[in-house]
Each structure stands twice: as C-alpha cells, then as structure tokens.
BALOBA-1460 file (C-alpha; in Angstrom, 3 decimals):
// residues 81
<rec num="1" residu="m" x="-54.627" y="55.526" z="38.606"/>
<rec num="2" residu="s" x="-53.172" y="57.242" z="41.657"/>
<rec num="3" residu="e" x="-52.170" y="60.348" z="39.747"/>
<rec num="4" residu="e" x="-54.216" y="63.486" z="39.555"/>
<rec num="5" residu="f" x="-56.748" y="63.546" z="36.745"/>
<rec num="6" residu="g" x="-54.988" y="64.242" z="33.473"/>
<rec num="7" residu="e" x="-51.479" y="63.661" z="34.792"/>
<rec num="8" residu="g" x="-49.558" y="61.020" z="32.900"/>
<rec num="9" residu="l" x="-51.749" y="61.335" z="29.830"/>
<rec num="10" residu="p" x="-50.200" y="62.113" z="26.459"/>
<rec num="11" residu="d" x="-51.159" y="65.266" z="24.616"/>
<rec num="12" residu="l" x="-54.584" y="64.055" z="23.544"/>
<rec num="13" residu="t" x="-54.750" y="66.427" z="20.604"/>
<rec num="14" residu="s" x="-51.586" y="65.084" z="18.982"/>
<rec num="15" residu="a" x="-51.451" y="61.432" z="20.129"/>
<rec num="16" residu="p" x="-52.019" y="58.807" z="17.449"/>
<rec num="17" residu="e" x="-55.493" y="57.284" z="17.394"/>
<rec num="18" residu="e" x="-54.210" y="53.780" z="18.224"/>
<rec num="19" residu="e" x="-52.392" y="55.127" z="21.300"/>
<rec num="20" residu="l" x="-55.611" y="56.786" z="22.478"/>
<rec num="21" residu="r" x="-57.610" y="53.586" z="21.900"/>
<rec num="22" residu="s" x="-55.037" y="51.562" z="23.842"/>
<rec num="23" residu="l" x="-55.048" y="54.075" z="26.686"/>
<rec num="24" residu="l" x="-58.839" y="54.022" z="26.739"/>
<rec num="25" residu="r" x="-58.929" y="50.203" z="26.913"/>
<rec num="26" residu="g" x="-56.474" y="50.222" z="29.799"/>
<rec num="27" residu="l" x="-58.408" y="52.833" z="31.750"/>
<rec num="28" residu="v" x="-61.745" y="51.086" z="31.182"/>
<rec num="29" residu="e" x="-60.218" y="47.840" z="32.474"/>
<rec num="30" residu="e" x="-58.763" y="49.599" z="35.511"/>
<rec num="31" residu="e" x="-62.138" y="51.209" z="36.242"/>
<rec num="32" residu="r" x="-63.807" y="47.787" z="36.012"/>
<rec num="33" residu="r" x="-61.363" y="46.315" z="38.557"/>
<rec num="34" residu="v" x="-61.784" y="49.262" z="40.941"/>
<rec num="35" residu="s" x="-65.570" y="49.067" z="40.671"/>
<rec num="36" residu="y" x="-65.532" y="45.334" z="41.409"/>
<rec num="37" residu="r" x="-63.301" y="45.870" z="44.450"/>
<rec num="38" residu="r" x="-65.590" y="48.641" z="45.707"/>
<rec num="39" residu="r" x="-68.622" y="46.326" z="45.449"/>
<rec num="40" residu="i" x="-66.794" y="43.573" z="47.358"/>
<rec num="41" residu="l" x="-65.827" y="46.001" z="50.127"/>
<rec num="42" residu="q" x="-69.356" y="47.400" z="50.339"/>
<rec num="43" residu="g" x="-70.732" y="43.870" z="50.676"/>
<rec num="44" residu="r" x="-68.332" y="43.147" z="53.539"/>
<rec num="45" residu="i" x="-69.270" y="46.404" z="55.257"/>
<rec num="46" residu="d" x="-72.967" y="45.514" z="54.925"/>
<rec num="47" residu="l" x="-72.376" y="42.036" z="56.394"/>
<rec num="48" residu="i" x="-70.516" y="43.420" z="59.406"/>
<rec num="49" residu="r" x="-73.136" y="46.086" z="60.014"/>
<rec num="50" residu="a" x="-75.940" y="43.525" z="59.757"/>
<rec num="51" residu="e" x="-74.144" y="41.280" z="62.251"/>
<rec num="52" residu="l" x="-73.770" y="44.187" z="64.680"/>
<rec num="53" residu="v" x="-77.482" y="44.907" z="64.364"/>
<rec num="54" residu="r" x="-78.296" y="41.214" z="64.848"/>
<rec num="55" residu="r" x="-76.222" y="41.103" z="68.026"/>
<rec num="56" residu="g" x="-77.919" y="44.189" z="69.375"/>
<rec num="57" residu="d" x="-74.627" y="46.076" z="69.541"/>
<rec num="58" residu="a" x="-75.975" y="48.860" z="67.385"/>
<rec num="59" residu="v" x="-78.357" y="51.348" z="68.910"/>
<rec num="60" residu="l" x="-80.786" y="52.386" z="66.192"/>
<rec num="61" residu="s" x="-84.057" y="54.222" z="66.212"/>
<rec num="62" residu="p" x="-87.018" y="52.354" z="64.660"/>
<rec num="63" residu="e" x="-86.671" y="54.521" z="61.546"/>
<rec num="64" residu="e" x="-82.948" y="53.755" z="61.253"/>
<rec num="65" residu="l" x="-83.565" y="50.051" z="61.817"/>
<rec num="66" residu="a" x="-86.163" y="50.021" z="59.033"/>
<rec num="67" residu="k" x="-83.628" y="51.641" z="56.686"/>
<rec num="68" residu="v" x="-80.956" y="49.094" z="57.627"/>
<rec num="69" residu="l" x="-83.321" y="46.173" z="57.083"/>
<rec num="70" residu="m" x="-84.095" y="47.563" z="53.640"/>
<rec num="71" residu="g" x="-80.354" y="47.775" z="52.893"/>
<rec num="72" residu="d" x="-80.104" y="51.563" z="53.101"/>
<rec num="73" residu="w" x="-77.146" y="52.523" z="55.294"/>
<rec num="74" residu="s" x="-77.058" y="56.151" z="54.171"/>
<rec num="75" residu="g" x="-77.503" y="58.840" z="56.758"/>
<rec num="76" residu="l" x="-76.520" y="56.682" z="59.719"/>
<rec num="77" residu="e" x="-73.961" y="58.049" z="62.120"/>
<rec num="78" residu="e" x="-70.620" y="56.226" z="61.883"/>
<rec num="79" residu="g" x="-70.513" y="55.443" z="65.604"/>
<rec num="80" residu="k" x="-73.860" y="53.666" z="65.629"/>
<rec num="81" residu="l" x="-72.612" y="50.742" z="63.551"/>
C-alpha cells in the first residue's frame, strides 16, 4: 500500500462487516508478500557483505568482525561494507 496510513480505507465505523473482513484479508496478504520480499533482500545484502568480508575488502575492527560472523550487521558504518 503506497498510500499514507488510513488513506483509501472506507469509513470503518459504517462499512459492512464483510467489506472489512475482505479488506483485512487483502492487507494481511499484502503484508505477507512485503515481509517475504524484505527477507529475500536482507539475505542478499548479507551474502554480499559476507563476500566483501571474505575478500578482505571490508575494513573491520575485531569487534565488528565478530559481530558480522555472528550475523549481526547492526551498528556498522555503511561505508565499511
């Protein structure tokens, strides 16, 4: 949903229950697809970062390297990987 939150929704207080259930099913399905895509992208990012570390192209402190090897990429500067 590219709209702002709440935009494009019917008046929730007066919409029929079946319309709300249908809307809910659609949004849950959309959220599932977006979540799956996010996980795929994160996996690709992790693979590329790991390859850069393997090649020695990334300059990491021992602490940062330990985090990367444990799969924790948080807190690393964008330019390092």
